[in-house]
C-alpha positions, -999 to 999 in steps of 0.1 A, spaced: -65 116 80 -30 116 64 -25 110 27 -5 78 35 -35 65 55 -58 72 26 -34 55 1 -31 24 23 -69 22 27 -74 24 -10 -48 -2 -17 -63 -27 8 -100 -19 3 -107 -54 -11 -84 -72 14 -96 -89 46 -86 -75 79 -65 -82 99 -40 -83 71 -2 -80 68 11 -55 43 44 -43 29 49 -8 14 71 -16 -16 84 19 -19 96 19 17 109 -17 14 130 -7 -17 143 24 0 155 4 30 172 -21 6 191 8 -10 200 21 25 216 -12 34 235 -14 1 248 22 4 259 17 40 277 -17 36 310 0 26 314 -23 -3 311 -55 17 289 -84 8 255 -84 26 241 -118 38 203 -117 41 189 -128 74 158 -149 66 145 -149 102 137 -112 97 119 -117 64 102 -151 65 88 -149 30 105 -167 1 94 -142 -25 106 -113 -5 140 -129 1 142 -134 -37 134 -97 -42 162 -86 -19 188 -109 -35 178 -99 -70 179 -61 -62 217 -59 -63 248 -81 -65 259 -69 -30 233 -92 -16 247 -127 -16 238 -157 5 214 -163 34 217 -165 72 189 -189 83 174 -199 116 172 -237 116 186 -266 97 151 -277 86 145 -242 72 179 -243 54 172 -277 38 138 -264 26 153 -232 11 181 -252 -6 154 -274 -22 139 -242 -36 172 -233 -52 189 -210 -27 226 -212 -23 253 -202 2 232 -208 33 248 -201 68 228 -213 98 230 -186 125 226 -210 154 239 -245 164 216 -274 157 209 -307 174 182 -317 149 194 -353 142 168 -360 116 178 -330 95 215 -338 101 209 -372 86 195 -356 55 223 -330 53 249 -358 57 238 -373 24 244 -339 6 262 -313 26 264 -288 -3 255 -251 1 248 -253 39 272 -242 66 265 -252 103 272 -230 133 293 -243 162 310 -230 194 314 -260 216 333 -293 214 299 -311 219 288 -296 186 318 -310 168 315 -344 184 278 -346 174 286 -337 138 315 -362 137 291 -391 143 278 -386 107 312 -390 91 302 -364 65 321 -334 50 301 -309 69 310 -272 65 311 -253 98 314 -217 110 326 -206 145 304 -183 164 327 -159 182 314 -142 213 317 -104 211 298 -94 242 315 -71 268 315 -81 304 313 -53 329 311 -54 367 278 -71 376 264 -70 340 271 -83 306 267 -58 278 256 -82 251 240 -116 250 247 -150 264 253 -167 231 286 -183 223 312 -198 246 341 -186 224 351 -154 241 387 -162 252 416 -172 230 423 -202 252 387 -215 246 390 -210 209 424 -228 208 409 -258 226 380 -260 201 403 -257 171 422 -287 185 390 -307 186 381 -298 150 416 -310 139 407 -344 151 380 -347 124 395 -339 90 362 -346 73 347 -315 90 357 -283 72 360 -250 91 352 -224 65 339 -193 84 338 -173 115 309 -152 127 305 -127 155 272 -110 162 277 -77 181 242 -78 196 250 -50 221 256 -27 191 231 -41 165 203 -49 189 203 -21 215 183 11 211 203 42 220 185 73 208 171 82 242 202 71 262 236 87 264 247 58 285 239 33 258 257 54 232 288 56 255 287 18 262 284 11 224 315 32 216 334 15 243 323 -20 232 330 -13 195 367 -7 203 369 -38 224 351 -62 200 371 -51 170 403 -60 187 389 -93 199 375 -103 165 407 -96 147 428 -116 173 404 -146 171 404 -146 133 442 -144 134 443 -173 158 421 -194 135 444 -187 106 475 -194 126 460 -228 134 461 -236 97 425 -230 87 416 -210 56 384 -190 61 361 -184 32 343 -156 51 342 -136 83 306 -125 91 296 -97 114 270 -71 121 233 -66 118 212 -37 107 219 -17 139 257 -21 136 263 -20 98 279 14 100 305 3 125 310 -33 113 318 -21 78 350 -4 92 365 -37 102 390 -49 77 388 -85 89 351 -87 82 342 -98 47 304 -97 49 276 -82 70 243 -97 79 212 -76 74 175 -85 78 153 -65 101 162 -32 84 144 -42 52 110 -40 71 121 -13 96 100 -23 126 93 0 155 125 -8 175 146 9 148 128 42 155 150 44 186 185 43 171 206 75 171 228 71 140 203 61 112 167 64 101 148 38 82 114 40 65 86 19 80 77 -7 54 58 -35 71 26 -33 91 -8 -49 97 -43 -38 97 -69 -43 124 -106 -37 118 -126 -14 141 -154 -35 155 -166 -16 186 -169 19 199 -176 13 236 -174 49 247 -168 83 231 -131 87 224 -125 49 224 -124 23 196 -119 -14 199 -102 -35 171 -103 -72 165 -72 -91 174 -38 -74 176 -19 -91 204 12 -98 184 38 -93 211 75 -94 201 100 -118 218 127 -108 242 126 -86 274 90 -80 285 88 -42 280 62 -18 266 81 -14 234 76 -50 225 39 -45 220 25 -34 185 23 3 180 -6 22 164 7 38 133 -21 52 111 -41 73 116 -16 92 138 -28 99 173 -43 66 184 -29 51 216 -31 17 233 -47 16 268 -22 9 295 -45 -15 314 -53 -36 283 -26 -32 257 -28 -53 226 -49 -83 232 -54 -118 218 -89 -111 207 -93 -74 209 -72 -42 212 -89 -10 225 -74 24 217 -80 60 227 -91 80 196 -88 118 196 -118 138 185 -101 149 153 -100 113 141 -132 99 127 -132 61 126 -164 41 120 -172 4 124 -155 -15 96 -127 11 92 -91 -1 96 -62 9 118 -27 4 107 -2 -11 132 35 -17 133 52 -47 150 81 -41 173 103 -66 154 106 -76 118 99 -112 108 79 -122 138 48 -106 124 49 -131 95 42 -159 120 7 -145 125 -3 -143 88 -3 -166 58 2 -139 32 17 -104 28 -2 -78 7 23 -58 -15 12 -22 -19 27 7 -38 11 40 -33 -27 34 -35 -23 2 -56 -22 -34 -45 5 -50 -66 1 -85 -54 1 -110 -25 30 -133 -15 31 -161 10 49 -160 43 66 -191 56 33 -199 73 15 -196 40 39 -220 25 31 -245 52 64 -240 72 66 -234 109 100 -221 117 102 -216 155 
């Protein structure tokens, strides 16, 4: 058994299992990595990838480079504003009319995302001084395939110009920002694929030019932008090189989930994981743990299942995988696990694991330093 496994077991010896944990030493190392790689640009914290108020506060308090939040929904944004958070940019358009009614009475500190005339026309009905940000599409279309995501409609200058004309009809609505998420750079694993690395390099050249042209077009139309947002953990090293970008969004990198093990240009330290208790030993060389079927969203591939982490050498079974009520694993002869022992797992993505647990156990070395609530523990269900 590794020393890290023994430390984690000692730290969580009095905690129930399954349990979600965060290695504070690794968490702080990843925070430092983000700060050092931002190139002096402001970093906006992506709450979707953290989903714990106390941990969001820890990141913001760690260094002045971390300023503002990128949230998931308007309801989440209103809740966080009530808790005292400021400079909140919602990453996705909203049609939540109940929350819009609340925001219309006090639009301070929250910026809404838009990319269609329908978004503007919906907001205009409230006759409130809403702050808005344009979501610029930075995907790269290739023959028969899109290298990127189907997200925003704002890919061509003509479409952008048409939307700016609509915004001008409603002077109470304030255009204050532009955002472009280069998902094909930030969200695509490339360590095992020369083709992905080639496409990323090609796309970076293309998207830089398009983002600069679109920001220039917004400014030519008479709008003064407070910020131009870009990036993600997986693209921070390229996004920082763009002069037009004033801030970079980072979230998943703080927890360093499994998907980030498969990036070529950087290495993060695994920080978040969860325990599963060993409850059965059906055959020699096999153990069965309780629960564990915490599958990540997105394309249905093997990498979206949780990964056995500690002790090293455990493997999921192909015909069962990680299940809702049980997760069997092959266990090499050199690993001795008894009924009641725990296995440490890592989630494929970052904040999604927090939707399965009410609290996160904070550990440093072999010590349990405390327990903090997830959004779920605070009674919030955020998609």
